[in-house]
N, C-alpha and C positions, 0 to 999 in steps of 0.2 A: 627883460622883465622876468622871464621864467627862471632865470638863474638867481633871482633875489632870495636872500637867506630868509627862512621862515621866521626868524627872530623879529623881522621888521613888519610882520603882519599884525594887525590890530588884535589885541587879546592874547598874544603869545609872548611870554617873558622867558627868561633864562631856563627856569624849571621845565616849562612846557616844551621848549625847544630841545632840551636834553631827552625828554620822553619821546619826542618825535624822532630824534636821531637814532634811538634804539630800534626804530622801525625802518631805518634807512632813509628817513625823510629829512633832507637838509635844506632844500629850496622849494620854491613854489611848484616847479615842474614835478618834483618827487611827490608832492601832495596830490597833484592832479592825477598822477599815475598810481596812486595807492588805491587800487580798486577793491571793491567789496569781495569778501570770500563767499558770501551768500546773500540771500534776501529774505526778509521776513514779510510774508504775504498775509496781511491782516484782513484780506477779503475772505480767507478761509477760516470760518468760525467753528470751533469744536464745542459740542454740547458739554456742559459741566459733568454730566453723568458718564461721559466717555474718557475723562482725563486719566492719563497714566503717568506716574512719576518718571522724570527723566526726559520727557518729550518737550520740545519747543512748540507752544500753541498760542492761539489767540482765542479769547472768550469774549462774549458780549452779554451784558446783563445790567442790572440796576443795583446800585448801592442800597442796602437795607440797614446797615449800621456801621459806625466807626467808633472805636474806643481806643484810649491810651492805656498801655500796660507797662509794668516795670518788671524786669528780670531780676534774678537773685543778686546780680552784681550791680544793680541800681540803674542799668541802662534802660531808657524808655524806647518804646516802639508803638507804632500805630497799626491797628488791625482793622481792616474793613471787610465786611461780608458782602459778597456780590451774588445775586441770584438770577438764574435764567429759568426757563420753564421746565428744566430737567433736574435742578439741584442748586446747591450753594458752594461757593469757593471763597477761601480766605486770601486776602491780599495783605502782605506784611511789609512795613516800611520801618527801617531803623533811622533814616534821615528823612524827616517828613515835614519840615517847616514850610517847604515850597509847595506842598501838595495838600496839606491837611484841610485847608479851607474849602477845597473843591470837592472833597470826598464826603459830601453830605448825603443823607438818605434821600433817595429819589433821583440822584445823578445817574444818567445813562452813559455807560463807558464801554470801550473795547480795551481789554488788558492783554498784553503779550509778554511772554517770558517762559522760563523753564518750570515745569511742574515739579514741586518738591513735597516731601512729607515732613512738614514742620508743625507738629501739633495738629495734624490733619492735612488734607490736600490743600496746597498753598502755592502761591507764586510770591517770591521775595523780590521786592523792587521791580514790579512789572512796568513796562512802558505803556502809557495810557493815552487814549483818545477820548476827550469829553465831547460826546456827540451833540450836546445842547449848548456848548460854549462858543460864542462867536470868536473867530480868530484862532481856535485850537488847531494844532497840526493834525489835519485829518488825512494825510497821505496814508494810503493803505498798503503800499509796498515800500519797505524801508531797507536801506543797505546795512549789512552786518560786516564790519571791517575787522581785519587783523588788528589786535590791540596789544598794549603793553601796560605795565603797572602805572596807575595814575591817569590813564585815559579811559574814557567811557564811549559807548556808541553815540551818545548824545553830543559829547564834545567833538568827536570826529565829524559828525554830520554838520554841526554848525560851522566848523572850519571849512569843510568842503563847500557848503553853501556860499560862504564869503568868497572863497577863491574862485569858484565857478562864475559867480556874478561879475567879478572884477577882471579875471585873467583868461577865462576859457576862450574868448574870441581871439586871443593872441597866439594860440597854438598854430604852428605851421602845418600845412598839408604834407602828408608823407606818402600815402598809398595813391595809386591812380584813381581818379574819380569813379571810373566804372567798377572798380573792385568794391568801393564803399556802396555804390548804388545796388549792386547785386546782393549786398547784405542788409539793405533796407535803410540806408542812411544818406543824407544829403551831403554832409561834410564831416570833417574830423571833430569840430566843436560839438556837433550834435552827438557824435559817438561818445565823447567824454562826458557830456551832460547825462546821457542816458545810462551809461555804465554805473553812475552814482545814484541817479534818481529816475529809474525807469517807470513806465506805466504798469508794467507787469514783469515778473521774473524772467520770462522768455526774452523780452526785449533787452533786459540787462545782460542775459547770457550772450545774445547776438553781439551786443556792444563789446563785451569782454573778448569775444572771438575776433572782432575787428581789430582791437588793440593788440591782441596776441599776434595776429597776422602781420601788423605793421612792425612789431618788435622783431619778429623773425625775418621780415623783409629787410630791415635795416642791417641786421647781422649778416644775412646771406649776401647782401650787396657788397659788404666789405670782403667776404670770402671770394665773391665773383671778381672783384677788383684785383685781389691778390693773384688769383688764377690768371687773369688777363695780363697782369704785369709779368708774371713768370713766363707766360707763353711768348712774350716779346723779347725775352732774353735770348742770347745766343748760347746754344748748348754745345756739347762735344760729341761729334759723330764717332762712335766706337765701332770699328769694323775689324775684329780680330782675324788672324789667319784662319782659313777654312779648316773646319774640324776641331777647333779649340774647345768649344762647348761639348761637342759629342765625345771627344776623347776624355774630357773630365767626367762626364756622366758614366761612360763605360768603365772608368777606373774605380767607381764606387763599389763596395762589396754588397750592394743591394740595389734593387730597382726603384726608381722614383715612382710615386703614385701618379695617377692621371691628373690630379689637381696640381701637383708640383710641376709636371711637364707643361700644363696649360699656362700656369703663372710664369714659368721661365720663358716661354715663347713671347708672352706679353712684355716682360722685362727686357728681353733681348731686342725686341722691336723698339721699345722706348730708348734704349741705349744707342741704337743706330741713328736716331733722329738728331737733328741739330737744335732741338728744343730740349731744355733740361727736364729730365724725368722728375716728377714729384708724386711719389706713390706710397700709399700705406699698405703694408702686407700684414693681414690679420690671419691668425691661425690658432686653433686651440692648443693647449699644452701637448707637446709631442707630435704635432702635425708635420714637422720637418721644415721649419722656416730657416734654420741655420744652413742647411745644405743649399737652399735657394740663394741665400746671401753669398755663400762661397762661390756658387756658379756665377753670380753677378760680378764678383771680384775677378774671376778668371777672364770674363769678357773684358773688363776694364784693364787689367794688367797686360793681357795679351795684345791690347790695342795701344800699349805704350804709356799708360797712366797709372797713378797710384790710387789706392782705395783706403778708406778709413771706416772702421767699425767701432761704434761707441756704445758702451753699456753703462748703466747707472751705478753699479757696485763693483768692487775689486773681485768679489766672488764670481759674478757673472762674466766680467771681462776675462778673468783667468780661464773660466770654463770655455768661453768662445775661443780663446787663444789655443787651448789644447785641441779643441775640436776642429777649428778652421785650419790651423797650421798642419794638422795631420792629413787633411784633405788636399791642401794646396802645395805644401813643400815638396811632395813627391813629383809634382808637375813643374818644379823649379821656381815657384812663386815664394819669395822671401817674406816672412811675417815677423812682426815685432810687437811686444806688449809694453804699454806705458800706463802706469797708474800712479796714484799719489805715493805708493810705497816703493816705487822703482828707485833703486840706489843711484846716487849722483853719477857715478862712473858709467853705469849701464845707461842712464838717461842721456849722458853726453854722447856716447857711442850711437845711441838710437837716433838722436837728433841729427848727427852728422850723416848717418845712413839715409835719413829722409832727404837731407839737403842735396846729397850727391846722387839721389835716386837709386841707391843700391838696396833700398828697402821698398817692397812693393805694397804690402798691406800693413797698416798700423791699426792695432786693436788696443783699445784702452777705455778709461773712464773719462770723467769730465776734465782730467788732466790734459787731454788733447786740445781743449779749448784755450789753453794758456797761450799768450802772445809769443812766447819763446819757441813754440812748436810750429815750425814752418814746413808746409807740405807743398813743395813747388809745383808738382804735377798732379794735384788731386783732381781726379775725374769722377769719383763716386764717393758719396758719404752715406753710410748706413747707420741709423740710430736704433738700437733695440730698446724696447720698453720705453718708448718716447715720452709717455705720460709722466715719467719720473724727471724729465727735463723741462725747463721752460722754453716757450717759443723763442724767446730772445737768445737763449744759449744756442739753439740749433741755427738760427739765422746768423749769429755771429760767426759761426764756422764757415758759412757759405757766402756772406756778404763781401763785396769788393772784388770778387773774382770774375774775370771775363776772359774766355767764355765761362759760363756758370756750370759748376759740377752737377752731375745727376744726383738725385737725393731720394732715399728710401727710408721709411720708418717701418719698424716691425713691432708687433704687439701680440703677446700671448694672452692678453686680457681681452676676451671677446667683447666687442663693443656693439650694442644695439644700433640698428640703422639710423635711428633718429639722433643718437649721440654722435655717430660717425659723421653724419651730415653737418652737425653743428660744430664739432671740435676740429674736424679734418675736411671741411667742405671745400678747401682750396686744393685738395689732393685727389688723385685717382685712387681707387680702393680695389685691392685684390684680396680674395679670401681662400685660404687652404681649408677646404671643407671635407677633406678625406684623410683618414688616419692611416699611416703605414701599417702593414701587417706585422705580426710578431710581438705585439704588446700583450701582456697578460690581462686578465680581468681584475678590476679593482672593486672590492666589496666595501661599501661605506655603511657604517652603523652608528646611529646616534645613541649614546649611552648615558645613564644617570650616574651620579657619584657612587651609589651603592654597588655599581658594577665594576668598580676599580680593581677588585681582586681578580675578577675574570680576565680583564684586559691585561693586567700585570702578568698573570700566568700564561696567557696567550703570547705575549711579547717574549717572555722567557723561552718558551718552546721554539719560537721562530729563530731567536738568537742562537739557541743550542744547535739548530739546524744549519748554522753558518750564514744566516741572513742578517740584514742590517735594518735599523729603525731610526726614525725621527721622533722626538718628543717636543712639541711646540707649546710655548707659553706666550701670553699676551704682553707680559711685562719683562723687562730685563732684570730689574731688581725689585725688592719688596717696597711697597708704597703704604704710607700711613693713611692715605686718602682712600685706597681701594683694598678691599679684602680679597685679594687675588693671589694665586700662586705665581711665583716668578721663576725665570729660567735659572738665575744664579744660585738661589737658595736650593732649588730642587736638584740642580746638578751636584751640589755639595752632599746632599742626602743620598742621591742615587749611587754616586761613585763609592760610597762607604758600604753599600748593600751588596747583595749577591750579584747584581748586574755589573758591578764594578770590575769583576774578573774578566769581562769581555771587552773592556775598554770603553770609556765614555768621554766624549768631548763636549765643550761648551762653545757656542758661537752666538755672538750678539753684535749689533751694529756699532757699539761703542768700542769694540776691540780695535787695536791698531792693525793696519793692513797685513803686516808680517804674521801676526798671530792668527788672523783670519785664514790666511793661505796655509799656514802650518796645520791648523785644525782640519780644514777642508781636505788638505792633501792626505792626512792620516785616515780620514773617513773614506776618501776615494780609494785608497790603497787597501782598505780593510783592516788597518792597524787598530782602529776603533770601530766598535759595532753599533754604538748608539750615539746620536748627535742630539744634544739638548740645545734648543735654539729658540730665538724669537722669529718673527716673519722675515728676517734677513735671508732665509733660504727659500723665500717665495719664488724667486727666479734664480737660475744660475747653477744649481747643483744637479749633475747628471751622474748618479751613482747606481749602476745596474743592480747591485746586490741589495738595495733598500726596498723592502717589501711591506714594512709596517710604519704607519704614522699615527701618533696619538696627539690630538689637539685638545689641550685643557682650556676650560672656559670658552668653548667654541662659539657660544652665542655672542662673544665680544668681537668677533671677526665679521667682515663683510662676506657675502656669499661668493663673490668672484675671487676674493682673497683665499677663502677656504678651497675653492676649486683649483686655484694656482698651487696651493700647498699640496693638495692631493695629487697633483701632477708630478710631484717629485718621486713618487714610488711606482713600482711596476715597470720601470724603464728598461729592465733587462730581459723581458719576455716572461717572467714568472708572475703568477697571480699575486695580488697584494691586498692589504686590508687597511682601511682608514677608520679610526675610531674618533668620533666627535664627542668629547666629554662635556656635557652641559652641566651648568651649576644648579644648585638647588633653587636659586632664585631666578632661573632662566625665564619663567613666565610663558604664557600661551603663545605670545607673538614670537618669542625667541625659538620655541619649539617648532612653530610653523615654518619659520625661516630655515631651520636646520633640516626639516623634512624635505625641503626642495632638493638638497644635495643627496639625500637618501634615495630620491626617486629618479634622478637623472644625472648623466655625466655629459650632457650637451652644454658646452660652455656658453653658447649664445642664449639658450633658454634660461640658464642660470643668471646671466647678465641682465636679461629683461626683468627677471624677478627682483634682482638687486636694485635695478633702476627704480622700480616701483617702491621698494621698501626704504631705500637710503637716499635717493636723489642723484642727479647727474654728476655733481662735483665729486662726491665720494666714490662713485663707481669708476669714473675714468681717472681718478687720482689727480685731478687737475685743479682743484680748488685753489691751491697755493700759487698757481702760475698765471693768474689773470684771465682765465676763461670767463667770459661775461656771465654774471648771474642774471638770468631773465626775471624781470619783475612780474610779468603777466603770463607769458607763454609757459606752457608745461610740455616738456619733452616727452612726457608719458601720454598725455591726453591730446596733444595737438599735432600729432605726426602728419595728419592730412594737411594742416595749415603749413607745416614746414615744407612739404613737397610743393605746395602752391607758391610759397614765398621764394623758394629757390628758383622756380620757373620764372616768376615775375622779375626777380633780380637779374637773371640772365638776359631777359628781354629788354630791361630798361637801361642797364648800364648807368645808373644814376648815383654812383657812389659820391661824386664830388658834392652834390647837393645834400647828401645825407651825413657828411663827415661831422658837422657840428652836432647833429642829432645823436650820432653814435657817442661822441665824447660826453655829451650832457647826460645821456641815458645810462651809459656803461662806465662813467668816470674815467674816460680817457681811452686811448688806443692801445691794443695789446699785441700788435704785429709790428715788430721792430723795423721791417723793411719799408714801411710807409713813412 
């Protein structure tokens, strides 16, 4: 019954069903879970003398007059004057046929709505309770729902009344009974009734928390099931010759940080087990994740297996190839690079080397997922910036292999704990929370458009000193819809100006792989001093001479994205400068966001702020990959419930009974291996 299309409900036709669809409401269950965003408490009465425009209030008084008026355009309206013992208030109605006969002098009412200044203090189209009218809706606590064009609070309330009376008793139990009892409810039906029509707002808030807990419980049960499945797979025990890891570490031209050593110990222990490792390695920009990945490859290859390192872009894959091969090949570990731009002859030789196991480490883009790429002895798979890939892509690489390869994700986008538990709850998580010494200080400054000449002069001076710079734009090409500067047009202008003498390159995501590698190679070698780009440089470029970054229309970027971009400079030990150029229409909210970057370089703190401002899907970059959109739970406000849900899921092992609920609530399963 709960899957019944809302079109078949009484009073809902095609137009209304389309309106509901815009709110994500397609069936009866969706409607039951469309919880109020707030409640209107009509028990709290505000004296008319205390009314302030913009506030949502309830007033109680007596109608003293009602008159019909016409505006200049000929439209009629009804204006009623209500009086309490402190003053008078005007109620205005533009559609009044349903109400005019009731608003007679002497009628006692409670009116609720937003105070406006409409020819005086007024409420336009208030919700009314007629205190002396038998059968009037006298509920004093009313739900306020998220709406869309064509729907009103009254329509939504009537729909919910109908659905609750006919279907609420059919909802299945989800949470253990004791969990509901501790929150003050007898059963789930009561929770759903009370979230929509509570006796007081506090009861409604408790009901919302109960529904948020069950939603998180359902999702955490899936992740617990995936973790349990993985733990039952047979892994590969990797026991390299004594001293392999120590020899690699001692060969490095620098010492590892304490955090790197600690994480390496954990990874080495994981690889020794006959249960496949499933680990997320998080670390801020420049914290040294790549050398940890290279060390894991040493353990794998010295144990007789092949390793794969996957990156989302040709630029990042090529960067990894340069860095990792320079570490591993002196130790006799053979590395290869495979991207969409790899020439056919090179690709054939590479695939042959993989097949006969003369290639130890394959580094590449999504091209490594293709069926023609056979890695017979794959023992370790590492995916960098995993949020750029779908869950299905990563599982495709691992599925069907027995014993199962070890698996590690890396992310330079710091992920708040609540997000990590939600998106990666089936994985163990390690954090590199210590930065290697030798990086210069990065100064971040938020600048107005009228400061452009200062920034341009500063940039020229740094380039004259032999340093390099990035200039970042939000768009690749000019757009008629948005009045924004774009990378391509700006590149054409800059290369004809004084800076053109120092060499300027253009890098965008639309360029073919060969062109991208050509441009980045010239920037890396110093042949060009300025790289004009879109966010394609967010990850993957490690240019020691780059000390200046200018981001135009900076308010158009997410905070975590700006932090990633900022991490591209100062990598050679010199001090660096990041200028965030805000537009004239940036606004107070945009300026407040940018001020966060001005105040801290802590990626996790920045990610927390980004989560609050933009929401989880945008921050983790996962919206396009089927990460479930929670209807009720908030990953910002319900972190305590998330911890509780994870604990309950681990104790109950009830996934099989929740599978239908997951599909109904989240529109299907998003973990391929199920």
